[in-house]
N, C-alpha and C positions, 0 to 999 in steps of 0.2 A: 503493500500500499504506500503510495507516494505521500510524504509528509515533509516537514521542515526538519532539517538536521541542525543540531546546536554543538558548537565547540564551547565548552563552558567548564574550564579547569582551574581549580584552586592553585595549581602549581604557578599560575601567572602572578599570583600575589607576592611571590617570593622575589620579584623584582623591586627592591626597596629603592625608594627615592629619597631625597633629603627632606628633613622635617619642613611640613608646609608647602611642600611641592604640589602643584594641582595634579600632576599625573601620579596618583597615588595607589597603593594596593586596594584601598576602599572602594574604588571604582568597580572592582570585580565583585566585591561583596554586595553592594546594593543591585548589581545586575542579576547576580544569582538569586538573591531574594525575591527581586520583581518577577522572574521568570518561573520560580518554583510552583506556582499554582497554575500554570498554564497547561492545558490538557493537549497531548498530541504530538509534541516535538520528540525527536530521536536524538538522544544525546550520544555523540561520537567521542571515542578516546583519542585524545591528542597523541602525536608523536614529535620526536626531535628531528627537525630538518637535517639533511646531510649537508656538509660544507659545500659540496659540489652543486647542490640545489641553490643555496645562497649565492654563489658565484655565477648563476645564470644571469643575474643583474648587478652584481657587485664585484669589484675588483679583488682578485684573491688576497693581495697584500693588505688591503683595507680590512677585510675580513679577519685574517690572521692578526693583524696588529691589535685590532678592537678586541678581539677575545683575550689576547695576552695582556693588554693594559688592565682589563677588568681582573683577570687572574692575580695580576700583580698588585691589586688593591687600589686602582683608581676610583675616584668618587666622582669625576667629571670627565666628560669628553666634548670635543668640539668647542673649546674654550668655555666651558660651563653651560652650554647649550642643552646637554644630556646628562641628567643626574642617574649615576648607576651604583650598584653595590656588588657584592661578591658573587651573587647568582645571576645578575643581570644578562650575561652572555648566554647561559643556558636557557634562561626564560625566553630570551629573543628568538633562539633557535626553536623552542618549542611553540612560540607564537606562530612563526612562519609555517612549522609543521602542522600546526593545527589547521591553518588555512588550506594547506596541500591536502590534508585529510578531508576537509570539506569539498574541495574541488573533485577528488577522487569520488566521493559519493554521490555527488551530482552528476557527474559525467557517467558514472557507472549505472545510472538510474536507481539508485538506492535511496535517493531523496529528490524531491521536486526542486528545493531550494535549500539555503543554508545561511545561519548567521553565526559568525565567529565572534565571540567575546574575548579578545585576545589583547594582551598588552606586553611590551611597550608597542605604542602605535608604530606606523611605518611609512606614510605618505611623504614625509620630509627627507628620508634618508636618500642621499644621492649615491651615485655608483661609488664614489670613493670617500665619502664622508658621512658620518653621523649629524643629525640636525634636528632641532625642534622636537625633543623627546624621543626621537627616532634612531634606532640602530640598523635595522635591516628592513627593507621596503617589501614587506610581505605580500601585499596586493600585486606589485609589479612581478615578484617571483612567481606568484600564482599564475599570472598571464603567460610568463614564458614556460612554466612547468606544463600548463595545459597544451601548449603548442608542441613542446619537445617530448613529452611522455604520453600524451593523448592525441597527439596527431592533428589538433586544431590549426586552422589557418588563420583565422580572425578571431580576436577577442576585444571586446569593449570593456573600458574602465570608466565609471561614473563617480564622481567625487562631489558630495554635498556638504562636506566640512566647511566651517567658516574661514578656515585658512587654505590658501592655494596648495594643492599637492605638488610642489615644486620638483621633488624628488622623481616621483612618477613620471611627470611632464619630461624631465631631463633624460630619463632612461629610454623613453620612446619617441624622442622629438624627431628622429629621423628614421622612423620605422612605420611603414604603411600597414603593417599587419596588426597593429593595436590602436584603436580609437580612444583617446583620452578626451573627457568632457568634464569641465569643473564649474560649479558656481561658487563663489567666495567674496567675502568682503574685501574691498579695495578702496582706497590704500589701507593695508595691514600687512601683518607678518605673513609671508616672508619677503614681500615686496615684488613678487612675481605674478604672472598669470593675466597679462594684458591682453585686451581682446585682439590686438594683431599678432600675438604669439600663436601661430597656426601650424607649426611644424617646419621642418626644413628638409631639402633635398627630396628623397623618396617619400618622406613622411609629411610633405606640405599637404595641409588640409585635413589631417587626421588628428588634430590638436585643436579643441574648441574650448576657448575660455570665456566665461560670463562673468565679469567682474561687476559687482554690485555695491552701492554705497552703504555705509552703516544705517541701520534703520529698516533695512529691506526685510520683507516678510514672505509669507506664503504666496501672496499673489505674483510677486516679482519672480520668485524662484520657479513657481509651478509654471508661469509663462515661459521661462528660459528652457524648462524641460520640454514643454509643448512645442514651442516654435523653433527650437535649434537642436535639442537633443534627439526628438523622436525622427524628424526628417533625416538627421545624420545616421541614426541607428538603421533606418529602412534602406539607405543607400549603401551602407556598409555591409549589412547582413552578418552580423556577429554570430559565432557559433556558442558563445558564452558571454554573459554579462557579469562582470564584477562590480561591487559597489563599495566604494571608501565611505563608509556610514560614519561621518563625524557628527556628533550631537551637540557640539559646541555652537552650532547655528541655531539652537534653541533659544528662546527668549530667556533672559535671565543668567545666561552662562557668563562666568566671570572673564573668559578669555575672547568673547565675541559680542558683537553689537548687532546681530540679526535677530529676528523676532518670530522665527518659526514656532509653531504650536504642536502639540501632539497630533492633532487633526491633520495638520499639514503633512507631518511625516507619514501618517496613515495613507493620505492620498498620494503622495509621492512614491511610496512603496507599492501601492496598487498600480500606479502608471508604469512602474518598472517590471512589475509582474506581468502587467499586460503586454508590455513589449517583449518580454522574454517568451511569453506564450506564442506571440505572433512570429518571432524571429528565430528562436533558438531553443525549441521544445522545453520551455519554461526554465532553462538553465540559469539561474541566479544565485550568486554566492556574495553574501553581504559581510564585511569585515569592519569591526569597530575600528575607529581613529580617535577624534577628540570626544569631548563631553566631560566638563569639569565641575558641574553643579550636581552634587550627588542626587538629590531628589529629582531634579529635572532629567538627569541621565537616565535614571531607573525608569521614570514614567515613559520617556521617549523610546527607551529600548523595548520596553513592553509592548507599547503601541506598535512599533515597527515588526516586531516578531509575531504579534497577533495578526497583523496585516499579511505576513508571509504565510501564516497558517490558513487564513481563510479561503 
């Protein structure tokens, strides 16, 4: 029976950030509590990604040096942009491995769609650098993994985080086989994602950025999805849709100034579900990125997963 698969592993709490850091282990706690009463999801067992899978998108020297620095006791990477502790490297490998497990389940027909409650997030991680709380770009690696190990030709990545997924864009900027679409606050961290950034060389036209001002809400973002994303998806014909599901675009988040409501996340989720049903046999894998107001994160995630289950 097709259902929604969940990656929901307490192991992700073992990535300890500095006291007061917004990307804290408690994010996983509130998500697990919010999803505990939902009937129907299939809980998948996470796994540790292989280094060879991480290097599908990251330079091997970067991966090795990052893991070594953490093992040697580093507390910060990327000039203080990424807070880490002794187990952060292993947790990051398991976060990517969890997403790959979900991709396997969806592409094997064991689940209709999936939500991966993983941390640390990934969409700011660049090929050779950690950035913005992110070590490894799990969603980018998942796209490459789907192509290399499942034989897919075209994968779409949609990003509704309040921050632009600069790492994901950089990885695929010259690649026509991955469509990257992003709505995000601008000007805002990380200072990328302008509308004229559309890809380069063979990838020209497969990057679509929709920067929006602070105070934007459901109407503006839903319009961008309908007017720009859906036509692009229908032209591109993806075989899998991946979602960077950042809930810091919800009203009240301390790291963003968008005004999305839970009802907006419900509607956006249904739009993507409908697109996946139309274009790629319902194959949709959602991956947690941002979201730093505990109660808001829990409520938005529950709404999102409920919509995936419907």
